[in-house]
C-alpha angles and dihedrals in degrees: 000000000000114000139171103249091198091066109035102200099144138070129201126213131188109223123198127207108318137182136292085038110034089171091066109120091219140272146217120237127201111214130187125221092267091059095253114144105234100180138359124201108205110205091212089066088056091055095257114140100183136023114114092195119219098175143029133202135179116219139185118317091021094286114144136199133207114201128204127110084347136006116256111200115200131194118233090264091057097254121132117270098176144306131238112208130201100052097122111166094012119136098175133035137167133187116224105226095211095062103006091236114158113231118194140189126207 
């Protein structure tokens, strides 16, 4: 998920379970300005069995998080940084840097 922040030419979208595989835990897609999907990060390939993301945020250092039944934090290259479980029904979350506490909104 690396991007040149000086020339914002990409968009990112959190995608929940979709057909033809409704058992997919979710994914994040990188999309260019023409609508072409450049890259998709399938959470199942990262060992995540459940997320159903409903939101996406980019944080400091280019890390991003997709939030659903849990938060999935990704490094700028799309690899898994960590997960935060127990966020069922959450559509927004933020980590306070001073104490690393996860704050959520329903």
